[in-house]
C-alpha positions, -999 to +999 in steps of 0.1 A: +178-030-148+212-038-133+218-061-103+209-047-069+239-036-050+221-035-017+186-045-004+167-057+027+133-058+045+117-056+080+087-043+099+085-024+133+061-024+162+038+006+164+044+034+188+067+064+194+104+059+198+107+064+235+136+039+239+172+049+245+192+055+213+227+043+209+254+067+219+255+097+195+223+085+177+189+101+175+159+080+184+134+083+155+104+064+140+106+048+106+080+073+094+104+101+103+130+085+080+105+079+052+093+115+052+105+132+020+114+165+005+109+181-029+132+157-047+120+126-028+149+124-003+146+118+034+150+149+056+172+128+079+199+120+052+233+119+069+220+116+104+229+087+128+196+073+141+182+044+161+149+027+153+131-004+165+112-028+142+097-062+134+113-081+105+091-086+075+119-100+052+148-116+071+184-112+060+193-138+033+162-134+012+176-105-008+213-105-016+225-130+011+261-119+007+252-089+028+230-082+058+199-067+042+164-065+056+135-040+059+119-027+091+085-011+094+069+010+121+032+015+118+026+022+081+062+030+072+091+006+062+127+011+054+157-008+041+185-018+066+218-026+050+252-037+063+280-051+040+290-078+066+267-108+068+251-113+102+266-140+123+233-148+140+200-157+123+171-132+124+136-146+117+104-132+102+086-113+129+116-108+152+118-074+169+151-056+164+168-024+172+190-008+145+214+020+146+229+035+114+232+065+091+202+074+069+211+076+033+194+077-002+213+050-021+219+056-058+239+031-078+271+046-091+269+023-121+233+025-133+224+058-116+192+040-103+181+042-068+168+069-044+165+039-021+159+052+015+179+030+039+197+028+072+233+020+066+250+001+094+288+001+095+288-030+117+264-059+123+267-051+160+244-022+152+216-047+146+203-060+180+177-088+185+152-076+211+127-105+211+116-134+189+087-158+184+062-131+172+034-138+147+042-131+111+036-094+103+005-088+082+007-067+049-014-036+042-039-042+014-034-014-013-047-006-047-019-007-073-018+031-077-013+034-039+018+012-042+035+034-068+040+064-045+069+077-025+048+074+007+047+036+002+084+030-004+097+003+020+062-008+031+051-044+034+020-046+013-004-069-007-023-061-039-040-079-067-045-073-104-042-087-139-008-097-154-002-072-182+032-084-192+057-110-181+092-116-193+092-150-175+125-140-158+127-111-134+099-088-143+061-088-145+037-059-148+005-061-127-025-038-134-059-029-121-083+000-129-061+024-110-028+018-128+000-007-130+032-016-111+063-036-119+066-068-099+103-076-096+120-109-087+151-091-074+173-119-087+158-142-060+164-178-071+136-190-048+110-173-070+099-180-106+075-160-128+073-188-153+038-202-143+020-168-150+007-155-183-008-122-195-044-121-184-039-141-152-053-126-120-027-126-092-025-116-055+010-105-047+026-098-013+059-081-009+078-049-002+079-017-022+113-009-036+124+021-057+149+023-086+144+058-101+170+072-125+163+109-125+156+137-100+131+144-086+129+108-074+091+100-075+091+071-100+106+036-105+086+019-077+083-019-078+067-046-057+091-074-047+078-107-033+099-126-008+088-162-014+070-181-041+040-183-017+038-145-019+023-149-054-012-165-054-033-171-085-067-154-082-079-122-064-086-117-028-119-135-021-149-117-007-158-135+024-188-114+034-222-130+032-246-116+005-272-092+017-305-086-001-335-063+005-371-061-009-365-026-021-337+000-026-320+006+008-293+032+014-274+037+047-250+066+053-235+085+083-253+117+094-221+137+100-197+157+078-166+141+064-134+158+053-119+145+020-092+171+020-075+151+049-082+117+033-115+109+050-141+087+032-179+089+033-190+053+041-220+041+022-240+009+027-268-003+004-289-034-004-314-043-032-333-073-046-312-101-062-302-095-098-317-060-099-299-033-119-283-008-095-270+027-102-256+050-075-247+086-083-236+117-063-253+150-073-248+185-062-278+206-051-282+220-086-289+185-099-255+181-117-238+147-117-206+148-095-196+112-093-208+079-107-202+052-080-221+021-090-236+008-123-241-029-123-263-059-115-266-065-078-254-099-064-258-093-027-225-075-022-213-039-025-198-028-058-187+005-043-150+014-048-128+012-017-106+040-004-077+045+020-057+021+041-089+009+058-104+000+024-136+018+032-164+014+006-180+047-002-172+081-017-138+098-014-152+133-020-139+136-055-157+141-088-155+119-119-122+137-129-108+128-094-108+164-083-118+172-047-153+188-045-159+220-027-174+218+008-212+217+009-242+193+008-244+166-019-271+140-026-264+103-030-291+088-052-295+050-054-317+036-082-328+001-088-346-017-116-358-052-108-361-081-133-399-075-137-393-038-146-403-023-113-381+005-100-371+021-068-351+050-055-334+059-022-315+091-015-294+104+013-273+136+020-235+137+021-220+167+039-185+176+027-165+197+052-129+211+051-104+209+080-087+242+090-050+239+084 
């Protein structure tokens, strides 16, 4: 992968763009910019826009010879780039207003890119609105949630196992959902040398894209800003363990709609060190989804879904296909150390939103 020609990072305050845009510019949200068409390009390409945001990576972290940063509004982030270095210093968390032209940058040399960015023809187009804000907090994602067009530009955190490390610019991090490239972006303040294959790492950074072929839905990479963005070990579970004298199952008594991304929350408890199995069945008794099969240690072993990391069922079968609307049965079975067994069941009602 060739050197980056342009790069940057920032994050915006939530809310609609009701501010006054610069003359001739259209006031939009960062999510408006990061919407994408059939080839992965923004629908606003070529338009002059104004957005407001909170800085997640200040200028000078990536390619300090330019003014490069990312801004994020709500769950959406975007690169802001200007060839001229800023005369003033912008800090992590600062709120800024940016005016520029939306473009999908593709390197003329390597052909890599499809990087959605706001190109500023002058640093005067980057205006500091306020300073002294707390550091923006990243969104916790599974690795397969990072490697998506909808995550390009976002400030995120994930954890996984080091699959490969060239000890220079590139590592590959994986979990049971997939893998992602972690890229140093030629940042001399970061080294990958301490990490080896098999190490568990928690990595914070922004999602960049360097795809080489159309349609542009590949080539995503997670880029840390500082050495402190890479921490050995996974994210600790800070919840206190919960035990019960028998199998206990807790669910919500209302339909959920997996076709629009809703998750069916499930809570459960069991005796310490009992064997636990949780399975979703249809009304014909057929297995739909296996959710849990492990020894209970006082904490949920259910998978987590969505940006809120809800533990439960995402309304998909074991082949990750959406199930048809209807009633399903969640069955929770336990086997204690002395061989005694217990069962708890609860209904799960799958609905479908009218579109």
